[in-house]
C-alpha positions as CSV (number, residue, x, y, z in Angstrom):
1,X,0.0,0.0,0.0
2,X,1.3,3.4,-0.9
3,X,1.1,6.4,1.3
4,X,1.1,10.0,0.2
5,X,1.8,13.1,2.3
6,X,0.2,16.3,1.3
7,X,2.7,19.0,0.4
8,X,5.8,16.8,0.3
9,X,7.6,16.0,-2.8
10,X,7.7,12.3,-2.1
11,X,6.7,9.6,0.4
12,X,7.5,5.9,0.5
13,X,5.7,2.6,0.0
14,X,6.4,-0.5,2.1
15,X,9.2,-1.6,-0.3
16,X,11.1,1.7,0.3
17,X,10.5,3.2,-3.1
18,X,9.7,6.9,-3.1
19,X,6.2,7.8,-4.4
20,X,6.2,11.1,-6.2
21,X,3.5,13.7,-5.8
22,X,2.7,16.7,-7.9
23,X,3.9,20.2,-6.9
24,X,0.7,21.9,-7.9
25,X,1.7,25.5,-7.9
26,X,4.8,25.0,-10.0
27,X,3.1,22.6,-12.3
28,X,0.3,25.1,-12.9
29,X,2.8,27.9,-13.5
30,X,4.2,25.8,-16.3
31,X,0.7,25.4,-17.7
32,X,0.3,29.1,-17.6
33,X,3.6,29.5,-19.5
34,X,2.3,27.2,-22.2
35,X,-0.9,29.1,-22.5
36,X,1.0,32.4,-22.8
37,X,3.1,30.9,-25.6
38,X,0.3,29.2,-27.4
39,X,-2.3,32.0,-27.2
40,X,0.0,34.4,-29.0
41,X,0.6,31.9,-31.8
42,X,-2.9,30.7,-32.2
43,X,-5.3,33.4,-31.3
44,X,-3.4,36.3,-32.7
45,X,-0.6,35.7,-35.2
46,X,0.2,32.4,-36.9
47,X,-2.2,29.5,-36.5
48,X,-1.2,26.6,-38.8
49,X,2.2,28.1,-39.7
50,X,5.2,25.8,-39.3
51,X,7.3,28.3,-37.3
52,X,6.5,31.3,-35.1
53,X,8.4,34.6,-34.9
54,X,7.3,35.9,-31.6
55,X,8.8,39.4,-31.8
56,X,7.6,40.3,-35.2
57,X,4.3,38.5,-34.4
58,X,4.1,36.4,-37.6
59,X,4.4,32.9,-38.8
60,X,6.3,31.3,-41.6
61,X,6.4,28.0,-43.4
62,X,9.2,25.7,-44.3
63,X,8.5,25.8,-48.0
64,X,7.1,28.3,-50.5
65,X,4.3,25.8,-51.2
66,X,3.1,25.9,-47.7
67,X,3.6,24.2,-44.4
68,X,2.7,20.9,-42.7
69,X,1.6,22.0,-39.3
70,X,4.9,21.7,-37.4
71,X,3.9,23.9,-34.5
72,X,0.3,22.6,-34.1
73,X,1.2,18.9,-34.4
74,X,4.3,19.2,-32.3
75,X,2.4,20.8,-29.5
76,X,-0.9,19.0,-29.4
77,X,0.1,16.2,-27.1
78,X,1.4,18.7,-24.6
79,X,-2.1,20.1,-24.5
80,X,-3.5,16.6,-24.0
81,X,-1.1,15.9,-21.1
82,X,-1.8,19.3,-19.5
83,X,-5.6,18.8,-19.8
84,X,-6.0,21.9,-21.9
85,X,-9.2,20.9,-23.6
86,X,-10.1,24.2,-25.3
87,X,-6.7,24.5,-26.9
88,X,-6.7,20.9,-27.9
89,X,-10.1,21.1,-29.6
90,X,-9.0,24.1,-31.6
91,X,-5.8,22.3,-32.6
92,X,-7.6,19.1,-33.5
93,X,-10.1,21.0,-35.6
94,X,-7.2,22.6,-37.6
95,X,-5.6,19.2,-38.1
96,X,-8.9,17.8,-39.4
97,X,-9.9,20.6,-41.7
98,X,-6.6,22.4,-42.7
99,X,-3.6,20.0,-42.4
100,X,-2.4,18.6,-45.7
101,X,0.8,16.9,-46.7
102,X,0.2,17.5,-50.4
103,X,3.0,20.1,-50.6
104,X,5.3,20.3,-53.5
105,X,8.4,21.2,-51.4
106,X,11.3,19.5,-49.7
107,X,11.0,18.7,-46.0
108,X,13.6,17.3,-43.8
109,X,13.0,13.5,-43.3
110,X,14.3,13.5,-39.7
111,X,12.5,16.6,-38.5
112,X,9.3,15.7,-40.1
113,X,9.4,12.2,-38.5
114,X,10.2,13.3,-35.0
115,X,7.9,16.4,-34.9
116,X,5.0,15.6,-37.1
117,X,4.7,11.8,-37.4
118,X,5.7,11.4,-33.7
119,X,3.2,14.1,-32.7
120,X,0.4,12.5,-34.6
121,X,1.1,9.1,-33.2
122,X,1.3,10.4,-29.6
123,X,-1.9,12.3,-30.1
124,X,-3.6,9.2,-31.4
125,X,-2.7,7.2,-28.3
126,X,-3.5,9.9,-25.8
127,X,-6.8,10.7,-27.4
128,X,-8.0,7.1,-26.9
129,X,-7.3,6.2,-30.6
130,X,-8.9,9.0,-32.5
131,X,-8.7,7.7,-36.0
132,X,-8.1,11.2,-37.4
133,X,-4.5,11.2,-36.1
134,X,-3.7,7.7,-37.3
135,X,-5.1,8.4,-40.8
136,X,-2.9,11.6,-41.0
137,X,0.1,9.6,-39.8
138,X,-0.3,6.9,-42.4
139,X,-0.7,9.5,-45.1
140,X,2.5,11.2,-44.1
141,X,4.5,8.0,-43.6
142,X,3.5,6.7,-47.0
143,X,4.6,9.8,-48.7
144,X,8.0,9.5,-47.0
145,X,8.8,5.8,-47.7
146,X,10.3,6.5,-51.2
147,X,13.1,8.4,-49.4
148,X,14.4,5.0,-48.3
149,X,14.9,3.8,-51.9
150,X,18.6,4.2,-52.0
151,X,21.2,1.5,-52.8
152,X,21.9,1.1,-49.1
153,X,18.4,1.6,-47.7
154,X,19.5,4.6,-45.8
155,X,16.9,7.4,-46.2
156,X,17.8,10.6,-48.0
157,X,17.8,13.7,-45.9
158,X,14.9,15.4,-47.6
159,X,11.6,14.2,-49.1
160,X,9.1,15.9,-51.5
161,X,5.8,15.1,-49.9
162,X,3.6,15.8,-52.9
163,X,5.8,13.8,-55.3
164,X,6.6,11.1,-52.7
165,X,10.2,11.1,-53.6
166,X,13.5,11.3,-51.7
167,X,15.7,14.3,-52.3
168,X,19.4,14.6,-51.6
169,X,20.6,17.6,-49.6
170,X,22.8,19.5,-52.1
171,X,24.9,20.8,-49.2
172,X,25.9,17.3,-48.2
173,X,25.4,15.4,-51.5
174,X,25.5,11.6,-51.1
175,X,25.8,11.8,-47.3
176,X,23.3,10.7,-44.6
177,X,23.5,12.0,-41.1
178,X,23.9,9.1,-38.7
179,X,21.6,10.5,-36.0
180,X,18.9,11.5,-38.5
181,X,18.8,8.1,-40.2
182,X,18.8,6.3,-36.8
183,X,16.1,8.4,-35.2
184,X,13.1,7.3,-37.2
185,X,12.7,3.9,-35.7
186,X,10.4,4.5,-32.7
187,X,7.9,6.3,-34.8
188,X,7.9,3.8,-37.8
189,X,7.9,0.7,-35.6
190,X,4.9,2.0,-33.5
191,X,3.1,2.9,-36.8
192,X,3.8,-0.6,-38.1
193,X,2.4,-2.1,-34.9
194,X,-0.8,0.0,-35.1
195,X,-1.4,-0.7,-38.8
196,X,0.2,-4.2,-39.2
197,X,2.1,-2.8,-42.2
198,X,5.5,-4.4,-42.2
199,X,6.9,-1.9,-44.7
200,X,7.4,0.7,-42.0
201,X,9.1,-1.7,-39.7
202,X,11.4,-3.1,-42.4
203,X,12.5,0.3,-43.5
204,X,13.3,1.3,-39.9
205,X,15.2,-1.8,-39.0
206,X,16.9,-2.0,-42.3
207,X,18.7,1.3,-41.4
208,X,19.9,-0.3,-38.2
209,X,21.2,-3.3,-40.0
210,X,23.3,-1.1,-42.2
211,X,24.7,0.8,-39.3
212,X,25.5,-2.3,-37.3
213,X,27.3,-3.8,-40.3
214,X,29.3,-0.6,-40.8
215,X,30.3,-0.1,-37.2
216,X,33.9,0.9,-36.3
217,X,35.9,-0.9,-33.6
218,X,35.3,1.6,-30.9
219,X,31.5,1.1,-30.9
220,X,31.1,4.8,-31.7
221,X,29.5,6.2,-34.8
222,X,30.9,9.0,-37.1
223,X,28.2,11.5,-37.9
224,X,28.0,10.7,-41.6
225,X,27.3,7.6,-43.7
226,X,27.5,7.1,-47.5
227,X,24.0,6.8,-48.9
228,X,25.2,4.4,-51.6
229,X,27.3,1.8,-49.8
230,X,26.1,2.3,-46.2
231,X,29.7,2.8,-44.9
232,X,30.7,5.4,-42.4
233,X,32.5,8.4,-43.8
234,X,35.6,9.9,-42.1
235,X,33.7,12.5,-40.1
236,X,33.4,13.8,-36.6
237,X,32.5,11.6,-33.7
238,X,30.4,13.4,-31.1
239,X,27.4,13.2,-28.8
240,X,26.0,16.5,-30.0
241,X,24.4,17.4,-33.3
242,X,24.1,14.6,-35.9
243,X,25.3,12.1,-33.3
244,X,23.1,12.5,-30.2
245,X,19.9,10.7,-30.9
246,X,21.6,7.7,-32.5
247,X,22.7,6.7,-29.0
248,X,19.4,7.7,-27.5
249,X,17.4,5.4,-29.8
250,X,19.6,2.4,-29.3
251,X,18.3,2.2,-25.7
252,X,14.8,3.3,-26.5
253,X,14.3,0.7,-29.3
254,X,15.1,-2.0,-26.8
255,X,12.7,-0.5,-24.3
256,X,9.9,0.2,-26.8
257,X,9.5,-3.4,-27.9
258,X,9.4,-4.8,-24.4
259,X,13.1,-5.7,-24.3
260,X,12.6,-8.3,-27.1
261,X,15.3,-7.0,-29.5
262,X,18.5,-7.8,-27.7
263,X,20.6,-6.5,-30.6
264,X,19.8,-2.9,-29.6
265,X,20.9,-3.1,-26.0
266,X,24.1,-4.9,-27.2
267,X,24.8,-2.0,-29.5
268,X,24.0,0.5,-26.8
269,X,26.4,-1.1,-24.3
270,X,29.1,-1.3,-26.9
271,X,28.6,2.4,-27.6
272,X,28.8,3.3,-23.9
273,X,32.1,1.5,-23.6
274,X,33.3,3.6,-26.6
275,X,32.0,6.8,-25.0
276,X,33.7,6.0,-21.7
277,X,37.0,5.0,-23.3
278,X,37.2,7.8,-25.8
279,X,35.0,10.8,-25.2
280,X,34.9,11.4,-21.4
281,X,37.2,13.9,-19.7
282,X,37.4,15.8,-16.4
283,X,37.6,19.6,-16.1
284,X,40.9,21.0,-14.9
285,X,39.6,23.1,-12.0
286,X,36.3,21.7,-10.6
287,X,36.7,18.2,-12.0
288,X,33.4,18.2,-13.8
289,X,32.8,15.3,-16.1
290,X,32.2,16.4,-19.7
291,X,32.4,14.9,-23.2
292,X,34.7,15.8,-26.0
293,X,34.4,15.6,-29.8
294,X,36.8,13.7,-32.0
295,X,37.5,15.5,-35.3
296,X,39.3,13.9,-38.3
297,X,42.9,15.0,-38.7
298,X,43.8,13.0,-41.8
299,X,44.5,9.4,-42.8
300,X,47.4,7.1,-42.0
301,X,49.1,4.9,-44.6
302,X,47.0,1.9,-43.5
303,X,43.8,3.8,-44.3
304,X,42.8,4.4,-40.7
305,X,42.1,7.9,-39.4
306,X,44.0,10.2,-37.2
307,X,41.9,12.2,-34.7
308,X,42.3,15.4,-32.7
309,X,40.0,16.2,-29.8
310,X,38.0,19.3,-29.1
311,X,36.8,20.0,-25.5
312,X,33.4,21.1,-26.9
313,X,30.1,20.0,-25.5
314,X,26.8,21.0,-27.1
315,X,23.8,21.7,-25.0
316,X,22.3,18.8,-27.0
317,X,24.6,16.4,-25.1
318,X,22.7,17.1,-21.9
319,X,20.1,14.5,-22.8
320,X,22.8,11.9,-21.9
321,X,22.5,12.2,-18.2
322,X,18.9,11.1,-17.9
323,X,19.4,8.5,-20.7
324,X,22.3,6.9,-18.8
325,X,20.2,6.7,-15.6
326,X,17.2,5.3,-17.4
327,X,19.4,2.7,-19.1
328,X,21.0,1.7,-15.9
329,X,17.7,1.0,-14.1
330,X,16.0,-0.7,-17.0
331,X,18.7,-2.7,-18.7
332,X,21.1,-3.1,-15.8
333,X,18.9,-4.3,-12.9
334,X,20.0,-7.4,-11.0
335,X,16.5,-8.4,-10.2
336,X,12.8,-7.6,-10.8
337,X,12.7,-4.6,-8.4
338,X,14.6,-1.4,-8.5
339,X,14.1,1.1,-5.7
340,X,13.7,4.8,-6.2
341,X,16.5,5.7,-6.0
342,X,18.3,2.4,-6.8
343,X,20.7,0.9,-4.4
344,X,24.1,-0.3,-5.7
345,X,23.2,-3.9,-5.1
346,X,20.1,-3.6,-7.4
347,X,22.3,-2.8,-10.4
348,X,25.1,-4.6,-12.1
349,X,28.5,-3.1,-11.6
350,X,28.5,-1.7,-15.2
351,X,25.0,-0.3,-14.7
352,X,26.0,1.4,-11.4
353,X,29.0,3.0,-13.2
354,X,26.6,4.2,-15.9
355,X,24.2,5.5,-13.2
356,X,27.0,7.5,-11.6
357,X,28.1,8.8,-15.0
358,X,24.6,10.0,-15.7
359,X,24.5,11.9,-12.4
360,X,27.9,13.5,-13.2
361,X,26.7,14.7,-16.6
362,X,23.6,16.3,-15.1
363,X,25.8,18.1,-12.6
364,X,28.0,19.4,-15.4
365,X,25.0,20.5,-17.5
366,X,23.6,22.4,-14.4
367,X,27.1,24.0,-14.0
368,X,26.7,25.5,-17.5
369,X,23.7,27.4,-16.2
370,X,26.1,29.4,-14.0
371,X,25.6,32.4,-16.2
372,X,24.3,35.9,-15.8
373,X,20.8,34.8,-16.8
374,X,20.9,31.3,-15.3
375,X,20.5,29.9,-18.8
376,X,23.0,27.6,-20.5
377,X,24.7,28.4,-23.8
378,X,24.3,26.5,-27.0
379,X,27.9,25.3,-26.8
380,X,30.4,25.2,-23.9
381,X,34.1,24.6,-24.0
382,X,36.0,23.1,-21.1
383,X,39.5,23.6,-19.7
384,X,41.7,20.5,-19.6
385,X,44.9,19.6,-17.9
386,X,47.8,20.9,-20.0
387,X,46.0,23.9,-21.4
388,X,48.0,27.1,-21.6
389,X,45.0,29.1,-20.7
390,X,45.7,31.1,-17.5
391,X,42.8,33.4,-17.2
392,X,41.0,34.4,-14.0
393,X,38.0,32.5,-15.3
394,X,39.8,29.2,-15.3
395,X,40.7,29.6,-11.6
396,X,37.1,29.1,-10.6
397,X,35.3,27.4,-13.5
398,X,35.9,24.4,-15.7
399,X,34.1,25.8,-18.7
400,X,33.6,28.9,-20.8
401,X,31.8,30.3,-23.8
402,X,34.3,30.6,-26.6
403,X,34.8,34.1,-28.1
404,X,32.2,35.7,-25.8
405,X,34.4,38.4,-24.2
406,X,32.9,41.3,-26.1
407,X,29.3,42.0,-25.0
408,X,28.7,44.2,-28.1
409,X,29.4,41.2,-30.3
410,X,28.4,38.0,-28.5
411,X,29.6,34.6,-29.6
412,X,27.2,32.5,-31.7
413,X,27.8,29.8,-29.0
414,X,26.3,32.0,-26.3
415,X,22.7,31.7,-27.5
416,X,19.9,30.0,-25.5
417,X,17.2,28.9,-28.0
418,X,14.7,27.5,-25.4
419,X,16.3,24.1,-25.6
420,X,15.0,21.2,-23.4
421,X,17.8,18.7,-23.0
422,X,18.9,19.6,-19.4
423,X,15.3,19.7,-18.3
424,X,14.7,16.4,-19.9
425,X,17.4,14.8,-17.8
426,X,16.2,16.5,-14.7
427,X,12.7,15.0,-15.3
428,X,14.1,11.5,-15.8
429,X,16.5,11.8,-12.8
430,X,13.7,13.0,-10.5
431,X,11.4,10.2,-11.6
432,X,14.1,7.7,-10.9
433,X,15.4,9.1,-7.6
434,X,12.7,11.2,-6.0
435,X,15.5,13.7,-5.1
436,X,14.0,17.1,-4.7
437,X,17.2,18.8,-6.0
438,X,16.2,18.0,-9.5
439,X,12.9,19.7,-9.2
440,X,14.6,22.7,-7.5
441,X,17.1,22.9,-10.4
442,X,14.3,22.7,-13.0
443,X,12.4,25.4,-11.2
444,X,15.4,27.7,-11.4
445,X,15.7,27.2,-15.1
446,X,12.0,27.8,-15.6
447,X,12.3,31.1,-13.6
448,X,15.1,32.2,-15.8
449,X,13.1,31.4,-18.9
450,X,10.2,33.5,-17.5
451,X,12.5,36.4,-16.6
452,X,14.7,36.6,-19.8
453,X,12.7,34.9,-22.6
454,X,9.1,35.7,-21.9
455,X,7.5,38.5,-24.0
456,X,4.8,40.4,-22.1
457,X,2.7,40.8,-25.2
458,X,2.6,37.0,-25.8
459,X,5.0,34.2,-26.6
460,X,8.7,33.6,-25.8
461,X,11.9,34.3,-27.6
462,X,15.5,33.0,-27.7
463,X,18.3,35.2,-26.4
464,X,21.6,35.9,-28.0
465,X,23.8,36.0,-24.9
466,X,23.2,34.0,-21.7
467,X,25.9,36.1,-20.0
468,X,24.1,39.4,-20.5
469,X,21.0,40.1,-18.5
470,X,20.1,42.7,-21.1
471,X,20.7,40.4,-24.0
472,X,19.0,41.1,-27.3
473,X,16.2,38.6,-28.1
474,X,15.9,36.6,-31.3
475,X,12.8,36.5,-33.3
476,X,12.0,32.8,-33.0
477,X,10.0,30.6,-30.6
478,X,11.2,27.1,-31.5
479,X,8.4,24.4,-31.8
480,X,10.3,22.3,-29.3
481,X,9.7,24.8,-26.6
482,X,6.1,23.8,-26.7
483,X,6.7,20.1,-27.4
484,X,9.7,19.4,-25.2
485,X,10.8,22.2,-22.8
486,X,7.4,23.0,-21.3
487,X,6.2,19.4,-21.4
488,X,9.2,18.1,-19.5
489,X,8.9,20.9,-17.0
490,X,5.2,20.0,-16.5
491,X,6.1,16.3,-16.0
492,X,8.9,17.2,-13.6
493,X,6.3,18.8,-11.3
494,X,3.5,16.2,-11.9
495,X,3.0,13.1,-9.9
496,X,4.5,9.9,-11.2
497,X,1.3,8.5,-12.6
498,X,1.4,11.0,-15.5
499,X,3.2,9.3,-18.4
500,X,5.0,6.7,-16.2
501,X,8.4,5.7,-17.5
502,X,7.7,2.0,-17.2
503,X,4.9,2.3,-19.7
504,X,6.2,4.8,-22.2
505,X,9.2,5.8,-24.2
506,X,9.7,9.4,-25.4
507,X,10.8,10.0,-28.9
508,X,13.6,12.6,-29.3
509,X,11.0,15.3,-29.7
510,X,9.3,14.3,-26.3
511,X,6.3,12.6,-27.9
512,X,5.4,9.8,-25.5
513,X,4.8,6.5,-27.3
514,X,3.5,3.4,-25.4
515,X,5.6,0.3,-25.1
516,X,4.4,-2.8,-26.9
517,X,5.3,-6.4,-27.4
518,X,5.9,-7.2,-31.1
519,X,5.0,-10.6,-32.6
520,X,7.4,-12.3,-35.0
521,X,9.2,-9.1,-35.8
522,X,11.5,-9.4,-32.8
523,X,13.3,-12.2,-34.7
524,X,13.9,-9.9,-37.8
525,X,17.6,-10.0,-37.2
């Protein structure tokens, strides 16, 4: 029997596992922020447009031929989870009567999958199986399938939805981003499960077979593949852009299909060994754990690559802390029960090491919020042993924003574009530990967003320089602010019955998809 104590952040059941309660005032404040952001977009300026420009108060679409509802579809499951019925009904009505994918323009395969297909599938489930959302999802997916018709089976980076044909990105001709190709699987597999159409499943797992066959000895993945032969190109190895969600989806594919596809957890564990052995460093002053990037530095005579390291960590990497903790408790348990928080005896030695690694990454990501605004930059650089840097800054901090010493001309790295990754990890960490510090940290970030990014006349905006309390704002409210940032904040302050982690996986755009048990497909490999 579980007991709940009014006003506390957690209590305990008889097995010693913390039971998490909602922090109603903070949760409702997040709902208010969503309504403030959404009302400006919907009621006043840009309903149906793909993107919202909150300062100029206008919308824009991704192609000249029109948009495909990026903002509406990306945000609708947040409304469902928050119980915003009026907003939801208006969004559903727009999807029913206005949304079309018959657009003669090129749309990014990855972004369209995670935002629009993922959003429709999540809305379908959370609505109690409203057929409208599934029909739209099938229409979109069918238009995208020809993008996989390459010699390797890797999808091209763009797709023309009206013509139903894949389109190569002229800026990266012949190349496929590893993370983008390997971050379509949760969505396509769930759609296959719902429709009993094996084509979606086969396309998704076909990509993973190519990547597994192409793997390098370290277990890590360079950020580009050759669309023709399916081999890795000599390119950066990193946990930030074009690398991040490849590692995320290895674990989540295993969890989504009820742990039936062992191949994915094997690939995940191999990758974590590669990360530990090659990408992890300690800061020179505070000893913070951070991740580096490996950049190509030419080829040796035997054809292998030389590498140089860069102590650069994207904000995107901050998903990793929560992901490591989730993997430790789901794939590394020694028995059927894992406490909240887990004890060392409940996890394998490897899983316990990964759990501690996850805690350290979250600590580092929170340290990057030690700025004038309390918001973290898009990119942080870290001091390492042996650096010649002798600034006053290095005496007290492990990290800095490169090229950001002139307040008149801030570094491009100094932006905060309403990203969710640190908050995502705080949410997962809180659900797995019950430790109030994660809620406290999330609340501080939310307060900083309210203070520096909120526009009084409606909506939110990115800022150019997190180290300037008077920073200029940028004319963009990213769709992931509604889909991810505010959703994860809401869940952080909700009780643990709302989207429980043992029943759902979140796609990389924070759309919750229910776990399921596949039939014969688990033997595909």
